[in-house]
VEXLONU-312705 format. One record per residue (C-alpha): residue number from 1; residue in one letter; chain; x, y negated, z negated. Coordinates in steps of 0.25 Angstrom, whole numbers. Each point is the difference from the previous one (the first is absolute). Example, Ala and Ser with C-alpha at 12.3 -4.5 7.8 and 13.67 -1.06 7.14 Angstrom:
<atoms>
ATOM   num   residu   chaine    east   north      up
ATOM     1        A        A      49      18     -31
ATOM     2        S        A       6     -14       2
</atoms>
This chain:
<atoms>
ATOM   num   residu   chaine    east   north      up
ATOM     1        M        A      84      83    -160
ATOM     2        K        A       4     -14       3
ATOM     3        R        A       8       5      12
ATOM     4        F        A     -12       8       5
ATOM     5        L        A      -9     -12       0
ATOM     6        S        A      11      -9       7
ATOM     7        L        A       1      11      11
ATOM     8        L        A     -15       1       1
ATOM     9        I        A      -1     -15       2
ATOM    10        L        A      11      -1      10
ATOM    11        A        A      -7      11       8
ATOM    12        A        A     -13      -7       0
ATOM    13        L        A       6     -13       4
ATOM    14        S        A       9       6      11
ATOM    15        S        A     -13       7       6
ATOM    16        A        A      -8     -13       0
ATOM    17        P        A       5      -5      14
ATOM    18        L        A      -6      13       6
ATOM    19        A        A     -14      -4      -4
ATOM    20        A        A       2     -14       6
ATOM    21        R        A       2       5      14
ATOM    22        P        A      -8      -8      11
ATOM    23        Q        A     -14       6       3
ATOM    24        F        A       4       1      15
ATOM    25        K        A      12       2       9
ATOM    26        A        A       5     -14       5
ATOM    27        T        A      -6      -3      13
ATOM    28        T        A       6      -6      12
ATOM    29        P        A      -4     -11      10
ATOM    30        E        A      -2      10      10
ATOM    31        L        A      -9       9      -8
ATOM    32        R        A      -8     -12      -4
ATOM    33        L        A      -2      -4      14
ATOM    34        Q        A      -4      14       4
ATOM    35        A        A     -10       0     -12
ATOM    36        A        A      -6     -13       5
ATOM    37        Q        A      -1       5      14
ATOM    38        D        A      -7      12      -5
ATOM    39        Y        A     -10      -8      -9
ATOM    40        L        A      -3     -11      10
ATOM    41        H        A      -1       7      13
ATOM    42        N        A     -12      -5       7
ATOM    43        Q        A      -4      -8     -13
ATOM    44        P        A       0     -14       5
ATOM    45        N        A      -8      -4     -13
ATOM    46        Q        A      11       4     -10
ATOM    47        L        A      14      -5      -4
ATOM    48        A        A      11       8      -7
ATOM    49        I        A       8      -9      -9
ATOM    50        Y        A      14       3      -6
ATOM    51        A        A       1      -7     -13
ATOM    52        K        A      14       1      -6
ATOM    53        G        A       0       6     -14
ATOM    54        F        A     -13       9       2
ATOM    55        V        A       6      13      -3
ATOM    56        C        A     -11       8      -8
ATOM    57        S        A     -15       1      -1
ATOM    58        S        A       0      -8     -13
ATOM    59        C        A       7     -12       7
ATOM    60        G        A     -11       0      10
ATOM    61        I        A     -11      -3      -9
ATOM    62        G        A       2     -15      -1
ATOM    63        L        A       2       0      15
ATOM    64        R        A     -13       7       3
ATOM    65        I        A      -7     -10     -10
ATOM    66        H        A       5     -12       8
ATOM    67        L        A      -1       5      14
ATOM    68        K        A     -15       5      -2
ATOM    69        K        A      -4     -14      -3
ATOM    70        L        A       4      -5      13
ATOM    71        D        A     -11      -5       9
ATOM    72        S        A      -4      10      10
ATOM    73        V        A       6      13      -6
ATOM    74        D        A      -9      11       3
ATOM    75        Q        A      -2       7     -14
ATOM    76        Q        A      -7      11       7
ATOM    77        H        A      13       6       4
ATOM    78        F        A      11       6      -8
ATOM    79        D        A      -1      -4     -15
ATOM    80        K        A      -7     -14       0
ATOM    81        G        A       7      -2      14
ATOM    82        V        A      14       3      -4
ATOM    83        L        A       8      13       2
ATOM    84        M        A      13       1      -8
ATOM    85        D        A      12       9       5
ATOM    86        A        A      10      -2     -10
ATOM    87        S        A       9      10       6
ATOM    88        K        A       2      -9      12
ATOM    89        Q        A      -2     -13      -8
ATOM    90        L        A     -12      -3       9
ATOM    91        L        A     -14      -6      -3
ATOM    92        I        A     -10       2      11
ATOM    93        V        A     -11     -11       0
ATOM    94        A        A     -13       2       7
ATOM    95        F        A      -7     -12       5
ATOM    96        E        A     -14      -2       6
ATOM    97        A        A      -2       2      15
ATOM    98        D        A       3     -13       7
ATOM    99        A        A       5      -7     -12
ATOM   100        E        A      10     -11       1
ATOM   101        V        A      11       4      -9
ATOM   102        S        A       9     -10      -7
ATOM   103        I        A      14       5      -1
ATOM   104        D        A       3     -12      -9
ATOM   105        A        A     -11       5     -10
ATOM   106        V        A       5      14       1
ATOM   107        R        A      14      -5      -3
ATOM   108        D        A      -5      -8     -12
ATOM   109        A        A      -8      11      -6
ATOM   110        V        A      13       9       0
ATOM   111        Y        A       7     -11      -7
ATOM   112        S        A     -11      -2     -10
ATOM   113        A        A       1      15      -4
ATOM   114        G        A      15      -3      -3
ATOM   115        Y        A       7       6      13
ATOM   116        D        A       7      -5      12
ATOM   117        P        A      -7       2      13
ATOM   118        E        A      11       4      10
ATOM   119        H        A      -7       3      12
ATOM   120        Y        A     -13       7       6
ATOM   121        Y        A      -4       9      11
ATOM   122        Q        A     -12      -2       9
ATOM   123        W        A      -6       7      12
ATOM   124        N        A       2      -8      13
ATOM   125        G        A      -9       9       9
ATOM   126        E        A      11       9       5
ATOM   127        S        A       9       1     -12
ATOM   128        V        A       4      -5     -14
ATOM   129        D        A       8     -13      -1
ATOM   130        M        A       8      -3     -12
ATOM   131        R        A      -1     -15      -4
ATOM   132        L        A       7      -8     -11
ATOM   133        F        A      -9      -8      -9
ATOM   134        P        A       1     -15       2
ATOM   135        A        A       7      -8     -11
ATOM   136        A        A      -9      -5     -11
ATOM   137        K        A      -3     -15       2
</atoms>
């Protein structure tokens, strides 16, 4: 009986890593750029943000809370102004038309949520540019 219980426990423990698989396949910078281009095409009032460590929808809750508090976020778009694409590690933030977006404030909101803002994507009128966030002062 003891041997049977030992084998049962061993079997349960050895299958635990299978349940802990990532929710999505790993993305690449190229796939992330393509997704940003798809989201931002002809969307001058939106930013796509890559936040290092944002890998699941649950991770994004804090990011959404901090980003939606930014001045001029258009909360009529997406979910309170923020669309989360965890599979590509992107947050799309919609801003009100003609709003002056503070990239420093966006960076600080991502930091406040506990993540590292790596870079962001923005429509330039013809295509999507990728830009690094400026260093915090």
